[in-house]
C-alpha positions as CSV (number, residue, x, y, z in Angstrom):
1,X,-23.2,-89.2,31.8
2,X,-19.8,-90.6,31.1
3,X,-21.3,-94.1,29.9
4,X,-23.3,-93.0,27.6
5,X,-20.9,-90.7,26.0
6,X,-18.6,-93.6,26.0
7,X,-20.9,-96.7,25.6
8,X,-23.8,-96.0,25.8
9,X,-25.0,-94.3,23.6
10,X,-28.4,-94.2,21.7
11,X,-30.9,-91.6,20.1
12,X,-34.0,-91.8,22.7
13,X,-35.6,-89.8,20.5
14,X,-35.3,-92.5,17.8
15,X,-36.9,-96.2,17.1
16,X,-33.8,-98.3,17.7
17,X,-32.3,-100.5,20.1
18,X,-30.0,-97.8,21.1
19,X,-32.2,-95.4,21.2
20,X,-35.7,-97.2,22.9
21,X,-32.9,-98.3,25.7
22,X,-31.4,-94.5,26.0
23,X,-35.0,-93.1,26.5
24,X,-35.3,-94.2,30.2
25,X,-32.5,-92.7,31.6
26,X,-33.0,-89.2,29.6
27,X,-36.4,-89.5,31.1
28,X,-34.7,-90.0,34.4
29,X,-32.4,-87.9,34.2
30,X,-35.4,-84.9,33.2
31,X,-36.7,-85.9,36.8
32,X,-33.3,-85.4,38.2
33,X,-32.8,-81.8,37.1
34,X,-36.6,-80.7,37.8
35,X,-36.3,-81.3,40.9
36,X,-33.0,-80.1,41.4
37,X,-34.8,-76.8,40.5
38,X,-37.7,-76.6,41.5
39,X,-39.5,-77.3,38.2
40,X,-42.3,-79.4,36.0
41,X,-40.2,-82.3,34.5
42,X,-41.9,-81.7,31.3
43,X,-41.2,-78.3,30.7
44,X,-37.2,-79.0,31.3
45,X,-35.9,-79.3,27.4
46,X,-31.9,-80.3,26.8
47,X,-30.4,-79.3,23.7
48,X,-26.2,-80.4,22.0
49,X,-25.1,-76.7,22.3
50,X,-25.4,-73.4,22.9
51,X,-26.8,-72.1,19.4
52,X,-29.7,-74.3,19.9
53,X,-30.5,-73.2,23.2
54,X,-29.9,-69.3,21.8
55,X,-32.4,-69.9,18.8
56,X,-35.0,-71.5,21.4
57,X,-35.1,-69.2,24.1
58,X,-35.3,-66.6,20.7
59,X,-37.9,-68.5,19.1
60,X,-39.6,-68.7,22.7
61,X,-40.2,-64.2,22.9
62,X,-41.2,-64.7,19.6
63,X,-43.9,-66.5,19.7
64,X,-44.1,-65.1,23.0
65,X,-45.2,-61.9,21.1
66,X,-47.1,-62.7,18.9
67,X,-49.6,-64.3,20.9
68,X,-50.2,-60.7,22.1
């Protein structure tokens, strides 16, 4: 992470040069984490903070309960 926090910053979801250059790194990180925990990389979501993670989990519970 250090290179991306110090000099290689950029939003990988953006279409500008800083973003597109980082998209591959995010994809590799997602694949590595998925392999480490035995998950499908398409099911991994990286968030910016704990609050965002909490809200995402709550949203999933609400959506799952409304689908029943």
